N, C-alpha and C positions, 0 to 999 in steps of 0.2 A: 214788375215785369217778369214774365216767365221766359225760359230760354232752353235751347238745345245745342249740344255739340254733336255734329255729324261728321264722321270720317268716311272719305270716299277713296276707294282703291280701284284703279283701272288696271286689270291684269296684263293687258297687252300694250296697245298704243292709244294715244289720245291726241286730239287736235281741236283747237278753238280758233277758227278762222277770224282774222281781223277783217272787218267789212270792206275796207278800202283797198285790200290787196287784190291784185289781178294777175299780172305775169309772174309774180312771186306770191304764192299762197302762204302768207305768214300766219303764225299761230301765237295767240297770247300764251304766256307762261302758266296761266291758271284759268279756270273757267270764268267767263264774265258772269255778272249777277243775273243777266237775262237767261243764261244757260242753267243756272241754279233754279230759277223760277220754273223753267221748262221741266227740270227734273221733278220738282214738287208737284207740278200739274199732272205729270205722267203718273206719279205714285198715287195721287188722289183719284185717278181714273176719270178726269174731266173730259167730256166729249168735245169734239172739234168745234161744234157750233157755239159752245159755251166758253171757249178758250180765252178770248180777249176779256170778257167780263170777269172771269176768275183770276186772270193775271192782274187786272186792275185792283181786285180785292186784296191779293197778296201784296202788291206794291204799297197799298194804303195801310195795311195792317202789320207788315213785317219790316224789320231792319236786319241787315246782314253784315258779316265780314267773313273773310276767308284767307287762307294762306296755304302754301305747300306744306305738307305734313312733315317733311324732312328738308334740311337745307339742300337746295339744288346743287348737284355735282356736275351735271352736264346741261348744255344748252339744247334747244330743239335740233333734231336730226333732219337733214335735207335729203330728199329723193327726187329723181326726175319722174314726171308723170304726164299723162295726157288727160285733159279734161274735155268732155263734150261741150261744144258750143250750143247756145240756145238758138233755136230756129223758130221764127214767127209762125204761128199756126197756119196763116194763109199761104205761107211759102212752102209748106211741107208737101211733097209728093205723096200720092196714096200709098206707094210702096217704095220707100227710100232705099237706094242701093248702097249708099255710103253715108256715114255720119261724120260731119266735120269735127275735128278736134284740134286742140292747141297744146303744144308741149310747154310745160311749166315746171318750176321747182316748187315742191310742196314740203312744208315743214311739219313735223309731228314730234310728240314726246313719247319716250319709252317708259312704260310702267309708272305713270305719275300717281301721286297720292296727295290728297288735300284734306283740310279740316275746315268745316263751315260752322260759323256761329250764327244762330238764328234767334232773334228776340222779338217778342210780341205778347199780347195779352192772352191769346188763345193759340197755343202750340200743340195741344194734346192730339188733335186730329192729324196734324202733320207728322208727329212722332209715330203714331199708330200706322199711318200710311207708309212711312219709310220702313217700318219694321215688317209690314205685310202689304207690299205695293200691289195695286190692282192691275198693273201692267209690268212687263219686263222693263227694267231701267237701263238707260244708257247715258253717257255723258259726252256732249258735243255731237259727234257723228253717230248716226243711228246704229252702226255696227260696232261701236266701242262700248261694250258692256261695262258696268260698274258694280262693285260690291259696296253696299251701304251699311254702315254700322252707327246706330245712335248710341254714343258712348256716355252721354250725360244729359240729364233732364232735371231742371230745378229752377229756383228763384235767382234772378240776376240783380245784383246790387251795383252801386256806383262807388268808386273810390279813386283817390288821387294816386297815380302810379308813375314810376320812372322807367318803365319798360313795357313793351307791348308785344302781342303775339299775332297781330294781323296787319292788314293794309292800313296806311296812314293817309289822311288828307294833306295835300300840299307837297312841297319838295323837301326831302331830307337827304343829307349827304350820305353816300354809300348805298343808295337805293335806286332801283329802276323806276322811272316815271312812266305811268300807264294812263291811258284814257280808255276806260272800260264801259261798255254798254250796261245800263241798269235794267232796261227792258226794251222789248220790241213790240210795238202796237200798230197794227195796220201797216202802213208804209213808212213809219217813222221809227228811228232808233233814238232812245233817250240815254244820254251819256252822263255819267257822274263827273264831278269836278276832278281834276287830275289827282291821281293817287300814287303813293310811293310804296314799292314792294321791297322790303328789306332783304338782304342776301342771306340772313340767318335769324333765328328766333331763340329766345326773346331778344328784342331789339331795344337798346337804350334810347330814351327820349327825355326832353325836359318834362318836369312833372306836369301831368295832365290828368283830367278826370276821365276815367274809362269805365266801360261796363265789364263786370267781372263774371266770367263763366268758369266755375270750378277752379278758381285761382288764377285764371288766365285773363288778362285785361286787353280789351279791344275797343276801337271806335265803332259803334254801330252806325251803319250808313243806310239811309232810306230815301224816300221820295223827296224829302226836303233838300237832299244833297245833289239832286239832278241839276246839272249846269246848263243843259241845252238839248236840243233834238235836231236830227238831220233826216232828210229824206233817205229812205232805204234804196240802195242801188242794186 
């Protein structure tokens, strides 16, 4: 298997909204896999009408893991904001004089940095696209620009290790338990089985077979690890 290590730096702010959050707009501590697929699709320059087909190809052919690049020192910051409410098309006046909004608390991260591990049989095109993206790249919200650096490209091997550098399947003491979207297709969100985010890396674990990227061992997660899907709200 071939693999890439990709480092992401968001120079200003980042936010990765949890789908079920409403009056509190909560953020995941790291980008969901669905956000990473969106980044790759954007770098490849895929057209809107081909989006779902290309996402399915990436889901079938790639396995991923990721983590904060540095041990997190701060939790997400909270701010008061107003979000516009959706108005059904039939209810809209021709020239609205006011736009209904709702006050909420919104959470965001300051200058977040991440490392992504990408494994697959054909990663050369993705590496080239990330080095020379066909569109400007962002992470999460469309105005949160991201700096992308492909730091390693090579062969991925498997070894038994007692420490890991990425997310873990299942529950581990001292970790934050997350339910992260793997992909969004049509009106459905595909979730991975529960994952543990260690507070710092490398994180000690019982001996386990991991995929090795330039000396860093991680569990590669793919379509086989999707636990279920929900209707998108």
